[in-house]
PAKENU-405426 format. One record per residue (C-alpha): residue number from 1; z negated, x negated, y. Coordinates in Angstrom, 2 decimals, padded with zeros to 5 digits. Last residue first. Layout:
REM residues N
<rec nr="NUM" Z="Z" X="X" Y="Y"/>
...
***
This chain:
REM residues 335
<rec nr="335" Z="-010.85" X="-010.57" Y="034.77"/>
<rec nr="334" Z="-013.08" X="-011.86" Y="031.78"/>
<rec nr="333" Z="-012.22" X="-010.06" Y="028.36"/>
<rec nr="332" Z="-013.38" X="-007.39" Y="026.39"/>
<rec nr="331" Z="-011.72" X="-007.34" Y="022.70"/>
<rec nr="330" Z="-010.05" X="-003.88" Y="021.51"/>
<rec nr="329" Z="-010.97" X="-001.36" Y="018.62"/>
<rec nr="328" Z="-008.54" X="001.23" Y="019.27"/>
<rec nr="327" Z="-008.13" X="000.91" Y="014.91"/>
<rec nr="326" Z="-011.12" X="001.66" Y="013.83"/>
<rec nr="325" Z="-011.94" X="004.68" Y="016.24"/>
<rec nr="324" Z="-008.61" X="005.81" Y="015.76"/>
<rec nr="323" Z="-009.52" X="005.87" Y="011.64"/>
<rec nr="322" Z="-006.95" X="003.71" Y="009.49"/>
<rec nr="321" Z="-003.07" X="004.51" Y="009.59"/>
<rec nr="320" Z="-002.03" X="006.61" Y="005.88"/>
<rec nr="319" Z="-001.49" X="009.50" Y="008.99"/>
<rec nr="318" Z="-003.76" X="012.28" Y="008.55"/>
<rec nr="317" Z="-003.21" X="015.25" Y="010.71"/>
<rec nr="316" Z="-004.59" X="018.21" Y="008.33"/>
<rec nr="315" Z="-001.07" X="018.68" Y="007.58"/>
<rec nr="314" Z="-001.10" X="015.08" Y="005.94"/>
<rec nr="313" Z="-003.74" X="015.77" Y="003.91"/>
<rec nr="312" Z="-002.20" X="018.80" Y="002.65"/>
<rec nr="311" Z="001.33" X="016.82" Y="001.77"/>
<rec nr="310" Z="-000.47" X="014.10" Y="-000.02"/>
<rec nr="309" Z="-002.62" X="016.60" Y="-002.43"/>
<rec nr="308" Z="000.52" X="018.34" Y="-003.23"/>
<rec nr="307" Z="003.12" X="016.37" Y="-002.59"/>
<rec nr="306" Z="002.10" X="012.80" Y="-003.45"/>
<rec nr="305" Z="-001.19" X="013.62" Y="-006.45"/>
<rec nr="304" Z="001.52" X="016.48" Y="-007.80"/>
<rec nr="303" Z="004.21" X="013.08" Y="-008.29"/>
<rec nr="302" Z="001.67" X="011.31" Y="-009.66"/>
<rec nr="301" Z="000.80" X="013.55" Y="-012.15"/>
<rec nr="300" Z="004.33" X="014.45" Y="-013.12"/>
<rec nr="299" Z="004.84" X="010.98" Y="-013.67"/>
<rec nr="298" Z="002.02" X="010.84" Y="-015.95"/>
<rec nr="297" Z="002.58" X="013.47" Y="-018.23"/>
<rec nr="296" Z="006.16" X="012.08" Y="-018.03"/>
<rec nr="295" Z="005.45" X="008.56" Y="-019.80"/>
<rec nr="294" Z="002.31" X="011.13" Y="-021.85"/>
<rec nr="293" Z="005.49" X="012.98" Y="-023.42"/>
<rec nr="292" Z="007.54" X="010.04" Y="-024.30"/>
<rec nr="291" Z="005.59" X="008.23" Y="-026.55"/>
<rec nr="290" Z="004.92" X="012.09" Y="-028.10"/>
<rec nr="289" Z="008.49" X="012.29" Y="-028.48"/>
<rec nr="288" Z="008.84" X="008.65" Y="-030.34"/>
<rec nr="287" Z="006.32" X="009.17" Y="-032.21"/>
<rec nr="286" Z="002.91" X="007.37" Y="-032.39"/>
<rec nr="285" Z="003.71" X="003.36" Y="-034.12"/>
<rec nr="284" Z="002.45" X="001.98" Y="-031.00"/>
<rec nr="283" Z="004.73" X="-000.25" Y="-028.47"/>
<rec nr="282" Z="005.59" X="001.93" Y="-025.25"/>
<rec nr="281" Z="001.51" X="003.22" Y="-025.84"/>
<rec nr="280" Z="-000.57" X="000.17" Y="-025.99"/>
<rec nr="279" Z="001.49" X="-002.53" Y="-023.20"/>
<rec nr="278" Z="003.97" X="-000.47" Y="-021.38"/>
<rec nr="277" Z="001.07" X="002.26" Y="-021.13"/>
<rec nr="276" Z="-001.67" X="-000.34" Y="-020.14"/>
<rec nr="275" Z="000.77" X="-002.13" Y="-017.24"/>
<rec nr="274" Z="002.29" X="001.84" Y="-016.01"/>
<rec nr="273" Z="-001.72" X="002.44" Y="-015.29"/>
<rec nr="272" Z="-002.25" X="-000.42" Y="-013.51"/>
<rec nr="271" Z="001.05" X="-000.45" Y="-011.42"/>
<rec nr="270" Z="-000.20" X="002.80" Y="-010.59"/>
<rec nr="269" Z="-004.27" X="001.22" Y="-010.00"/>
<rec nr="268" Z="-002.74" X="-001.70" Y="-007.52"/>
<rec nr="267" Z="-000.05" X="000.96" Y="-005.87"/>
<rec nr="266" Z="-002.73" X="002.11" Y="-003.91"/>
<rec nr="265" Z="-003.76" X="-000.54" Y="-002.21"/>
<rec nr="264" Z="000.19" X="-001.47" Y="-001.67"/>
<rec nr="263" Z="000.02" X="002.02" Y="000.23"/>
<rec nr="262" Z="-002.91" X="001.23" Y="001.68"/>
<rec nr="261" Z="-001.32" X="-002.11" Y="002.83"/>
<rec nr="260" Z="001.87" X="-000.39" Y="004.65"/>
<rec nr="259" Z="-000.07" X="001.98" Y="006.33"/>
<rec nr="258" Z="-001.88" X="-000.71" Y="007.81"/>
<rec nr="257" Z="002.07" X="-002.01" Y="008.70"/>
<rec nr="256" Z="003.05" X="001.06" Y="009.84"/>
<rec nr="255" Z="001.20" X="001.30" Y="012.90"/>
<rec nr="254" Z="001.28" X="-002.02" Y="013.53"/>
<rec nr="253" Z="004.82" X="-002.64" Y="013.90"/>
<rec nr="252" Z="005.21" X="000.86" Y="015.50"/>
<rec nr="251" Z="002.80" X="-000.92" Y="018.66"/>
<rec nr="250" Z="004.68" X="-004.17" Y="018.20"/>
<rec nr="249" Z="008.10" X="-002.01" Y="018.62"/>
<rec nr="248" Z="006.82" X="-000.46" Y="021.81"/>
<rec nr="247" Z="006.58" X="003.13" Y="020.77"/>
<rec nr="246" Z="009.07" X="005.78" Y="021.01"/>
<rec nr="245" Z="011.54" X="005.14" Y="018.81"/>
<rec nr="244" Z="010.96" X="001.57" Y="017.03"/>
<rec nr="243" Z="014.31" X="001.47" Y="015.89"/>
<rec nr="242" Z="015.65" X="-001.93" Y="014.34"/>
<rec nr="241" Z="011.99" X="-003.45" Y="013.57"/>
<rec nr="240" Z="010.04" X="-000.62" Y="012.80"/>
<rec nr="239" Z="013.50" X="-000.31" Y="010.29"/>
<rec nr="238" Z="011.65" X="-002.82" Y="008.15"/>
<rec nr="237" Z="008.95" X="-001.20" Y="007.78"/>
<rec nr="236" Z="010.24" X="001.67" Y="006.40"/>
<rec nr="235" Z="012.30" X="000.07" Y="004.22"/>
<rec nr="234" Z="009.71" X="-001.90" Y="002.78"/>
<rec nr="233" Z="008.35" X="001.96" Y="002.48"/>
<rec nr="232" Z="011.46" X="002.87" Y="000.52"/>
<rec nr="231" Z="010.72" X="-000.23" Y="-002.03"/>
<rec nr="230" Z="007.31" X="000.13" Y="-002.69"/>
<rec nr="229" Z="008.23" X="003.73" Y="-003.02"/>
<rec nr="228" Z="011.03" X="002.93" Y="-005.24"/>
<rec nr="227" Z="009.02" X="000.36" Y="-007.46"/>
<rec nr="226" Z="006.12" X="002.65" Y="-007.84"/>
<rec nr="225" Z="008.21" X="005.67" Y="-009.24"/>
<rec nr="224" Z="009.66" X="002.96" Y="-012.00"/>
<rec nr="223" Z="006.50" X="001.84" Y="-012.88"/>
<rec nr="222" Z="005.50" X="005.52" Y="-013.35"/>
<rec nr="221" Z="009.06" X="006.20" Y="-015.08"/>
<rec nr="220" Z="009.17" X="003.40" Y="-017.30"/>
<rec nr="219" Z="005.69" X="002.90" Y="-019.72"/>
<rec nr="218" Z="006.51" X="005.86" Y="-021.35"/>
<rec nr="217" Z="010.84" X="006.34" Y="-020.68"/>
<rec nr="216" Z="011.28" X="003.14" Y="-021.87"/>
<rec nr="215" Z="010.65" X="002.34" Y="-025.65"/>
<rec nr="214" Z="012.07" X="006.44" Y="-025.52"/>
<rec nr="213" Z="015.27" X="005.37" Y="-023.86"/>
<rec nr="212" Z="016.08" X="001.72" Y="-025.94"/>
<rec nr="211" Z="015.78" X="004.39" Y="-028.68"/>
<rec nr="210" Z="018.10" X="007.04" Y="-027.58"/>
<rec nr="209" Z="020.63" X="004.10" Y="-026.72"/>
<rec nr="208" Z="020.31" X="002.50" Y="-029.59"/>
<rec nr="207" Z="024.82" X="003.11" Y="-030.95"/>
<rec nr="206" Z="025.24" X="-000.40" Y="-030.59"/>
<rec nr="205" Z="027.52" X="-000.02" Y="-027.34"/>
<rec nr="204" Z="024.64" X="002.43" Y="-025.55"/>
<rec nr="203" Z="021.93" X="-000.47" Y="-026.54"/>
<rec nr="202" Z="024.52" X="-002.81" Y="-024.42"/>
<rec nr="201" Z="024.78" X="-000.24" Y="-021.71"/>
<rec nr="200" Z="021.50" X="000.58" Y="-021.02"/>
<rec nr="199" Z="019.81" X="-002.52" Y="-021.17"/>
<rec nr="198" Z="022.28" X="-004.04" Y="-018.41"/>
<rec nr="197" Z="021.57" X="-000.87" Y="-016.44"/>
<rec nr="196" Z="018.33" X="-001.52" Y="-016.37"/>
<rec nr="195" Z="018.89" X="-005.61" Y="-015.19"/>
<rec nr="194" Z="021.36" X="-003.95" Y="-012.49"/>
<rec nr="193" Z="018.97" X="-001.55" Y="-011.27"/>
<rec nr="192" Z="016.84" X="-004.13" Y="-011.06"/>
<rec nr="191" Z="018.68" X="-006.53" Y="-008.95"/>
<rec nr="190" Z="019.74" X="-004.14" Y="-007.21"/>
<rec nr="189" Z="016.17" X="-002.44" Y="-006.08"/>
<rec nr="188" Z="015.12" X="-005.98" Y="-005.11"/>
<rec nr="187" Z="018.23" X="-007.06" Y="-002.81"/>
<rec nr="186" Z="017.02" X="-003.17" Y="-001.16"/>
<rec nr="185" Z="013.70" X="-004.08" Y="-000.60"/>
<rec nr="184" Z="014.11" X="-007.40" Y="000.68"/>
<rec nr="183" Z="016.91" X="-006.69" Y="003.25"/>
<rec nr="182" Z="014.46" X="-003.52" Y="005.40"/>
<rec nr="181" Z="015.30" X="-005.86" Y="008.08"/>
<rec nr="180" Z="013.13" X="-008.82" Y="007.13"/>
<rec nr="179" Z="009.54" X="-006.48" Y="008.13"/>
<rec nr="178" Z="010.84" X="-005.20" Y="003.53"/>
<rec nr="177" Z="009.28" X="-008.91" Y="003.06"/>
<rec nr="176" Z="005.71" X="-007.15" Y="003.33"/>
<rec nr="175" Z="006.27" X="-003.40" Y="000.64"/>
<rec nr="174" Z="009.04" X="-005.39" Y="-001.25"/>
<rec nr="173" Z="007.31" X="-008.68" Y="-002.11"/>
<rec nr="172" Z="003.65" X="-006.31" Y="-002.60"/>
<rec nr="171" Z="005.94" X="-004.35" Y="-005.01"/>
<rec nr="170" Z="006.75" X="-007.18" Y="-006.66"/>
<rec nr="169" Z="004.14" X="-008.64" Y="-007.61"/>
<rec nr="168" Z="002.07" X="-005.90" Y="-008.70"/>
<rec nr="167" Z="004.94" X="-006.08" Y="-011.24"/>
<rec nr="166" Z="004.18" X="-008.76" Y="-012.42"/>
<rec nr="165" Z="000.37" X="-008.72" Y="-012.18"/>
<rec nr="164" Z="001.03" X="-005.16" Y="-014.52"/>
<rec nr="163" Z="003.45" X="-006.59" Y="-016.91"/>
<rec nr="162" Z="001.12" X="-009.82" Y="-017.81"/>
<rec nr="161" Z="-001.94" X="-008.21" Y="-017.72"/>
<rec nr="160" Z="-000.85" X="-005.23" Y="-020.38"/>
<rec nr="159" Z="001.11" X="-008.01" Y="-021.86"/>
<rec nr="158" Z="-002.86" X="-009.91" Y="-022.82"/>
<rec nr="157" Z="-004.19" X="-006.49" Y="-023.54"/>
<rec nr="156" Z="-001.35" X="-005.32" Y="-026.08"/>
<rec nr="155" Z="-001.44" X="-008.32" Y="-027.64"/>
<rec nr="154" Z="002.32" X="-009.98" Y="-026.60"/>
<rec nr="153" Z="005.60" X="-009.81" Y="-028.31"/>
<rec nr="152" Z="004.83" X="-006.39" Y="-029.05"/>
<rec nr="151" Z="006.82" X="-004.72" Y="-026.07"/>
<rec nr="150" Z="009.88" X="-007.30" Y="-026.23"/>
<rec nr="149" Z="010.45" X="-006.64" Y="-029.71"/>
<rec nr="148" Z="012.71" X="-003.81" Y="-029.19"/>
<rec nr="147" Z="014.67" X="-005.25" Y="-026.44"/>
<rec nr="146" Z="014.87" X="-009.04" Y="-028.41"/>
<rec nr="145" Z="015.73" X="-007.17" Y="-032.43"/>
<rec nr="144" Z="013.03" X="-004.88" Y="-033.69"/>
<rec nr="143" Z="016.39" X="-002.96" Y="-035.15"/>
<rec nr="142" Z="019.45" X="-004.89" Y="-033.71"/>
<rec nr="141" Z="020.19" X="-005.06" Y="-029.87"/>
<rec nr="140" Z="019.43" X="-008.15" Y="-028.12"/>
<rec nr="139" Z="020.12" X="-009.95" Y="-032.19"/>
<rec nr="138" Z="023.26" X="-009.10" Y="-031.64"/>
<rec nr="137" Z="024.41" X="-009.19" Y="-028.57"/>
<rec nr="136" Z="023.36" X="-013.04" Y="-029.30"/>
<rec nr="135" Z="026.10" X="-012.71" Y="-031.61"/>
<rec nr="134" Z="028.23" X="-011.14" Y="-029.66"/>
<rec nr="133" Z="028.00" X="-014.29" Y="-026.61"/>
<rec nr="132" Z="026.24" X="-012.38" Y="-023.53"/>
<rec nr="131" Z="026.90" X="-010.85" Y="-020.45"/>
<rec nr="130" Z="031.02" X="-011.41" Y="-020.05"/>
<rec nr="129" Z="031.56" X="-010.78" Y="-023.40"/>
<rec nr="128" Z="029.95" X="-006.61" Y="-022.60"/>
<rec nr="127" Z="032.45" X="-006.47" Y="-019.58"/>
<rec nr="126" Z="035.11" X="-007.14" Y="-022.32"/>
<rec nr="125" Z="033.78" X="-004.76" Y="-024.29"/>
<rec nr="124" Z="034.57" X="-002.05" Y="-022.04"/>
<rec nr="123" Z="032.62" X="001.33" Y="-022.58"/>
<rec nr="122" Z="028.84" X="000.42" Y="-022.65"/>
<rec nr="121" Z="029.07" X="-001.81" Y="-019.92"/>
<rec nr="120" Z="031.17" X="000.85" Y="-016.98"/>
<rec nr="119" Z="028.88" X="003.73" Y="-019.33"/>
<rec nr="118" Z="025.47" X="001.73" Y="-018.11"/>
<rec nr="117" Z="026.65" X="001.00" Y="-014.78"/>
<rec nr="116" Z="027.75" X="003.99" Y="-013.28"/>
<rec nr="115" Z="023.77" X="004.95" Y="-014.54"/>
<rec nr="114" Z="022.01" X="002.08" Y="-012.91"/>
<rec nr="113" Z="023.56" X="002.76" Y="-009.67"/>
<rec nr="112" Z="023.10" X="006.76" Y="-009.88"/>
<rec nr="111" Z="019.38" X="006.01" Y="-011.39"/>
<rec nr="110" Z="018.68" X="003.29" Y="-008.34"/>
<rec nr="109" Z="020.37" X="005.60" Y="-005.11"/>
<rec nr="108" Z="017.74" X="008.56" Y="-006.32"/>
<rec nr="107" Z="014.80" X="006.37" Y="-006.58"/>
<rec nr="106" Z="016.18" X="004.82" Y="-003.19"/>
<rec nr="105" Z="016.09" X="008.44" Y="-001.79"/>
<rec nr="104" Z="013.03" X="008.94" Y="-003.29"/>
<rec nr="103" Z="011.76" X="006.79" Y="-001.21"/>
<rec nr="102" Z="012.97" X="007.05" Y="002.06"/>
<rec nr="101" Z="012.30" X="010.22" Y="002.66"/>
<rec nr="100" Z="008.83" X="010.27" Y="000.70"/>
<rec nr="99" Z="007.09" X="008.13" Y="002.98"/>
<rec nr="98" Z="004.84" X="010.60" Y="004.58"/>
<rec nr="97" Z="004.09" X="011.05" Y="000.80"/>
<rec nr="96" Z="003.30" X="008.17" Y="000.44"/>
<rec nr="95" Z="000.58" X="007.56" Y="003.15"/>
<rec nr="94" Z="-000.54" X="010.70" Y="002.57"/>
<rec nr="93" Z="-001.63" X="010.42" Y="-000.81"/>
<rec nr="92" Z="-002.81" X="006.96" Y="000.25"/>
<rec nr="91" Z="-004.93" X="008.12" Y="003.70"/>
<rec nr="90" Z="-006.44" X="011.58" Y="002.23"/>
<rec nr="89" Z="-007.79" X="011.86" Y="-001.61"/>
<rec nr="88" Z="-007.41" X="008.35" Y="-002.34"/>
<rec nr="87" Z="-008.38" X="006.57" Y="000.71"/>
<rec nr="86" Z="-011.33" X="009.84" Y="001.66"/>
<rec nr="85" Z="-013.16" X="008.28" Y="-001.90"/>
<rec nr="84" Z="-013.47" X="004.98" Y="-000.77"/>
<rec nr="83" Z="-014.69" X="005.45" Y="002.99"/>
<rec nr="82" Z="-017.35" X="008.53" Y="001.27"/>
<rec nr="81" Z="-018.02" X="005.03" Y="-001.52"/>
<rec nr="80" Z="-018.89" X="002.59" Y="001.89"/>
<rec nr="79" Z="-020.76" X="004.81" Y="003.83"/>
<rec nr="78" Z="-020.40" X="005.39" Y="006.91"/>
<rec nr="77" Z="-022.48" X="003.78" Y="009.08"/>
<rec nr="76" Z="-024.44" X="006.65" Y="011.67"/>
<rec nr="75" Z="-023.85" X="007.04" Y="014.86"/>
<rec nr="74" Z="-020.75" X="005.22" Y="017.25"/>
<rec nr="73" Z="-022.70" X="005.54" Y="020.64"/>
<rec nr="72" Z="-026.14" X="004.57" Y="019.20"/>
<rec nr="71" Z="-024.81" X="001.40" Y="017.07"/>
<rec nr="70" Z="-022.45" X="000.37" Y="020.02"/>
<rec nr="69" Z="-026.10" X="000.95" Y="022.30"/>
<rec nr="68" Z="-027.76" X="-001.57" Y="019.15"/>
<rec nr="67" Z="-024.49" X="-003.74" Y="019.00"/>
<rec nr="66" Z="-024.29" X="-004.29" Y="023.07"/>
<rec nr="65" Z="-028.34" X="-005.84" Y="023.26"/>
<rec nr="64" Z="-027.83" X="-008.29" Y="019.99"/>
<rec nr="63" Z="-024.95" X="-009.78" Y="022.37"/>
<rec nr="62" Z="-026.55" X="-009.28" Y="025.21"/>
<rec nr="61" Z="-029.73" X="-011.63" Y="024.15"/>
<rec nr="60" Z="-027.70" X="-013.92" Y="022.26"/>
<rec nr="59" Z="-025.73" X="-014.43" Y="024.82"/>
<rec nr="58" Z="-028.68" X="-015.09" Y="027.17"/>
<rec nr="57" Z="-030.02" X="-017.45" Y="024.78"/>
<rec nr="56" Z="-026.87" X="-019.54" Y="023.76"/>
<rec nr="55" Z="-026.25" X="-020.03" Y="027.70"/>
<rec nr="54" Z="-021.97" X="-019.76" Y="027.31"/>
<rec nr="53" Z="-021.27" X="-019.64" Y="030.88"/>
<rec nr="52" Z="-017.54" X="-019.06" Y="031.69"/>
<rec nr="51" Z="-016.22" X="-017.04" Y="028.49"/>
<rec nr="50" Z="-019.15" X="-016.31" Y="026.86"/>
<rec nr="49" Z="-021.10" X="-015.28" Y="030.17"/>
<rec nr="48" Z="-018.39" X="-013.35" Y="031.06"/>
<rec nr="47" Z="-017.63" X="-011.22" Y="027.87"/>
<rec nr="46" Z="-020.84" X="-010.77" Y="028.30"/>
<rec nr="45" Z="-021.52" X="-009.24" Y="031.74"/>
<rec nr="44" Z="-017.82" X="-007.05" Y="030.78"/>
<rec nr="43" Z="-020.30" X="-005.07" Y="027.39"/>
<rec nr="42" Z="-023.05" X="-004.88" Y="030.05"/>
<rec nr="41" Z="-020.82" X="-003.53" Y="032.12"/>
<rec nr="40" Z="-019.54" X="-000.98" Y="028.90"/>
<rec nr="39" Z="-022.77" X="-000.43" Y="027.60"/>
<rec nr="38" Z="-024.43" X="000.98" Y="030.56"/>
<rec nr="37" Z="-021.11" X="003.02" Y="031.07"/>
<rec nr="36" Z="-022.19" X="005.20" Y="027.86"/>
<rec nr="35" Z="-025.89" X="004.95" Y="028.25"/>
<rec nr="34" Z="-025.04" X="006.38" Y="031.69"/>
<rec nr="33" Z="-023.40" X="009.43" Y="029.95"/>
<rec nr="32" Z="-025.81" X="009.90" Y="027.13"/>
<rec nr="31" Z="-028.63" X="010.06" Y="030.09"/>
<rec nr="30" Z="-026.44" X="012.27" Y="032.02"/>
<rec nr="29" Z="-026.42" X="014.50" Y="029.25"/>
<rec nr="28" Z="-030.14" X="014.45" Y="028.30"/>
<rec nr="27" Z="-031.30" X="011.39" Y="025.65"/>
<rec nr="26" Z="-033.98" X="011.69" Y="023.35"/>
<rec nr="25" Z="-033.21" X="010.68" Y="020.36"/>
<rec nr="24" Z="-031.61" X="007.05" Y="022.23"/>
<rec nr="23" Z="-035.31" X="006.72" Y="023.98"/>
<rec nr="22" Z="-035.15" X="002.64" Y="022.15"/>
<rec nr="21" Z="-031.04" X="002.20" Y="023.16"/>
<rec nr="20" Z="-031.99" X="004.00" Y="027.34"/>
<rec nr="19" Z="-034.20" X="001.87" Y="027.50"/>
<rec nr="18" Z="-032.34" X="-001.33" Y="026.73"/>
<rec nr="17" Z="-029.76" X="-000.25" Y="028.72"/>
<rec nr="16" Z="-032.01" X="000.22" Y="031.38"/>
<rec nr="15" Z="-033.43" X="-003.47" Y="030.72"/>
<rec nr="14" Z="-029.64" X="-004.76" Y="030.56"/>
<rec nr="13" Z="-029.13" X="-002.83" Y="034.22"/>
<rec nr="12" Z="-031.79" X="-004.69" Y="035.86"/>
<rec nr="11" Z="-031.29" X="-007.76" Y="034.98"/>
<rec nr="10" Z="-027.26" X="-007.60" Y="036.48"/>
<rec nr="9" Z="-028.00" X="-009.58" Y="039.89"/>
<rec nr="8" Z="-030.84" X="-011.17" Y="038.07"/>
<rec nr="7" Z="-028.99" X="-012.93" Y="035.47"/>
<rec nr="6" Z="-025.70" X="-013.46" Y="037.56"/>
<rec nr="5" Z="-027.75" X="-015.96" Y="039.75"/>
<rec nr="4" Z="-029.51" X="-018.03" Y="037.46"/>
<rec nr="3" Z="-025.75" X="-018.06" Y="035.69"/>
<rec nr="2" Z="-024.19" X="-019.94" Y="039.05"/>
<rec nr="1" Z="-020.57" X="-019.32" Y="038.31"/>
***
């Protein structure tokens, strides 16, 4: 391509677009339509120059012109604080609400499996003998023993940070690896269900089941719900590989993947709250009913956030995905 000939052929369009951009506040209807048409045309010119004759001066000139025209067409930039606020009042709660048909059944199945296994362990000495030696079992379940001392094993601040980091990693694993046909979230749920069942079963067999639940509930209600959300949303992502519905598999995975990112960011905050509860409330000297009450309040607030605010946001058309203006941006190509 002869660059000089290309510039001479299209110079008038570039100059006209520059004129319309400079007087954008006073454009008539036909001029606004012309601005859009010229923006699209000059964007294509820029792509052609970049791909065939990447002259720095011409690329810089056209890039600047296209950027100015785009700014006129898209309006002013949304303030960061408004994006942040809308994320927590619309995008995140809608993503959580729209995924409840996955994570609520996951939670129900988790508690059923844990409860059945815990009862089996508590009622069968032979099963408990396969878990650990009698001396080890007594050490784990005694007053101030392994299960109880775990929550005060480190200073509250560092313990909360450690718990938060670990739980955030588990949640991220459930969410991101769900694309592998939903198998990793199912495995992680089962693993955690077994671990919980062992604790409840052993402590119940020692006559201390209520004490164990009193230690678990202050942080565990919210923490486990976050795990259910991560697993459920991760499984929904994996299901798009199996059955994307009317969309192409790529489009379905892209849309669900963007919602997964929103949920992952939100769960960081949820797990931070549960980590603080586990570090400061669970091992505190507060009466059991107060500690459990704090955990119940945190859980209820989260569920209200999902099923009230999230339901309202979903009814308004929010899906948890990014805005259409960001989602549909594509790079022009030369043909």
